[in-house]
C-alpha positions in Angstrom: 25.4 -5.2 30.5 26.4 -2.1 28.6 25.1 -3.7 25.4 21.6 -4.3 26.8 21.7 -0.8 28.4 21.6 0.8 25.0 19.8 -2.0 23.1 16.7 -2.1 25.2 15.8 1.6 24.8 16.5 1.3 21.0 14.2 -1.7 20.8 11.5 0.2 22.7 11.8 3.2 20.4 11.6 1.0 17.2 8.6 -0.9 18.5 6.8 2.2 19.7 7.4 4.4 16.7 6.8 1.8 14.1 3.9 0.2 16.0 2.0 3.5 16.3 2.4 4.4 12.6 1.6 0.8 11.4 -1.5 0.8 13.6 -2.7 4.0 12.0 -2.1 2.6 8.5 -4.0 -0.6 9.4 -6.8 1.5 10.8 -7.0 3.4 7.5 -7.2 0.1 5.6 -9.9 -1.2 8.0 -11.9 2.0 7.9 -12.0 1.8 4.1 -12.9 -1.9 4.3 -15.8 -1.0 6.7 -16.9 1.9 4.5 -16.5 4.4 7.3 -17.4 8.0 6.8 -14.5 9.7 5.1 -15.6 13.1 6.5 -15.5 12.0 10.1 -12.8 14.1 11.9 -11.0 11.0 13.1 -11.0 9.6 9.5 -9.6 12.9 8.3 -6.8 12.6 10.8 -5.9 9.1 9.8 -6.0 10.1 6.1 -3.7 13.1 6.7 -1.2 11.2 8.7 -1.0 8.3 6.2 -1.3 10.0 2.9 2.3 11.2 2.5 3.6 7.6 2.7 0.8 6.2 0.6 1.0 8.6 -2.4 4.1 7.0 -3.9 2.7 3.4 -3.5 -0.6 4.3 -5.2 1.3 4.9 -8.5 2.2 1.2 -8.6 -0.5 -0.5 -6.5 -4.1 0.0 -7.7 -7.1 -0.2 -5.4 -9.6 -3.0 -5.6 -13.3 -2.8 -4.9 -13.0 0.6 -3.3 -10.2 -0.6 -0.9 -6.8 1.0 -1.0 -4.5 -2.0 -1.3 -1.5 0.3 -1.0 -2.3 0.8 2.7 -2.1 -2.9 3.2 1.2 -3.1 1.3 2.6 -0.1 3.3 1.7 -1.7 6.6 3.4 -5.0 5.5 6.5 -3.2 4.3 6.7 -1.1 7.5 6.2 -4.2 9.7 9.0 -5.9 7.7 11.3 -2.9 8.2 10.5 -2.9 11.9 11.2 -6.6 12.3 14.4 -6.2 10.2 15.6 -3.4 12.6 14.7 -5.5 15.6 16.5 -8.4 14.1 19.6 -6.3 13.6 19.4 -5.0 17.2 19.0 -8.5 18.6 21.7 -10.0 16.4 19.5 -12.3 14.3 20.7 -10.8 11.0 17.9 -12.2 8.7 16.7 -9.1 7.0 15.0 -10.7 3.9 13.2 -13.1 6.2 11.5 -10.1 7.9 9.2 -9.8 4.8 7.8 -13.3 5.7 7.9 -12.6 9.5 5.7 -9.5 8.9 2.7 -11.6 7.7 1.8 -13.2 11.0 2.8 -10.1 12.9 0.4 -8.0 10.8 -2.4 -10.6 11.1 -1.9 -10.4 14.9 -2.2 -6.6 14.7 -5.5 -6.9 12.8 -6.9 -9.3 15.4 -5.7 -7.1 18.3 -7.3 -4.0 16.7 -10.7 -5.8 16.4 -10.4 -7.2 19.9 -9.7 -3.8 21.4 -12.4 -2.1 19.3 -15.0 -4.6 20.4 -14.0 -4.3 24.0 -14.2 -0.5 23.9 -17.6 -0.7 22.2 -18.8 -3.0 25.0 -17.5 -0.8 27.8 -19.0 2.3 26.1 -22.4 0.6 25.8 -22.6 0.5 29.6 -22.5 4.3 29.8 -24.8 5.0 26.8 -22.6 7.5 24.9 -23.8 10.0 22.3 -24.4 7.9 19.2 -23.5 10.9 17.0 -20.0 11.2 18.5 -17.5 10.8 15.7 -15.5 8.1 17.6 -18.6 6.1 18.4 -19.7 6.2 14.7 -16.3 4.9 13.6 -16.2 2.3 16.3 -19.6 1.0 15.3 -18.7 1.0 11.6 -15.5 -0.9 12.3 -16.9 -3.6 14.5 -20.3 -4.1 12.8 -18.9 -6.5 10.1 -17.8 -8.8 12.9 -20.6 -8.2 15.4 -23.6 -8.5 13.1 -22.9 -12.1 12.1 -22.3 -12.9 15.8 -25.7 -11.3 16.6 -27.4 -13.5 14.1 -25.9 -16.5 15.8 -26.7 -15.4 19.4 -29.6 -12.9 19.5 -30.0 -10.7 22.6 -31.2 -12.6 25.6 -33.4 -10.6 28.0 -31.9 -7.4 26.6 -28.3 -8.6 27.0 -26.2 -8.8 23.9 -23.8 -11.7 24.1 -22.5 -11.4 20.5 -19.4 -9.4 21.5 -18.3 -12.3 23.7 -18.8 -14.7 20.8 -16.9 -12.4 18.4 -14.0 -12.0 20.9 -13.8 -15.7 21.5 -13.7 -16.3 17.8 -10.9 -13.7 17.4 -8.9 -15.2 20.2 -9.3 -18.7 18.8 -8.2 -17.4 15.4 -5.2 -15.9 17.0 -4.4 -19.1 18.9 -4.9 -21.4 15.9 -3.7 -19.4 12.9 -0.7 -17.4 14.1 1.5 -20.1 15.6 1.6 -22.2 12.4 2.2 -19.0 10.4 5.1 -18.1 12.7 6.5 -21.6 12.4 6.2 -21.6 8.6 7.9 -18.2 8.3 10.5 -19.0 10.9 9.6 -15.9 12.9 11.5 -15.4 16.1 9.0 -12.7 17.1 
């Protein structure tokens, strides 16, 4: 009982602190991928928070097509470190395997970010927010690459846009069909 008494709060702290920072790094990667406005205040916050960790990696990892691959590598390394620490706390002891475990975990994070962003965009569409709000601009820019193809498949019916539902179903199916085999291949206990 004493062991779990101290282990559970440590696991919570590791998951929370790493999870928040990894999410910000992944959002930086996704905003670059979506060609979001760099001068948006939210983009500036993301850049300032992630730049200190990315600067050293940029010396070794070049960008490709305007996308900063060092952000993707940083997210992968941080996720592997998080899983290695969790492995240590839980007594698994497979530190090198955490590099492989991080791949499905990171893909799951990408899917979760897109699901959450689309859900927020749908909810905000009900209240008709200011389209020039910096958060709305970034949200639209981030979700458009997924929603525009879905809108081509299902155009609005009587003024109701069902494309977010199609996109979310596709993301959940991707999560259900892609991640379990990846977890099995990597031997991930998480």
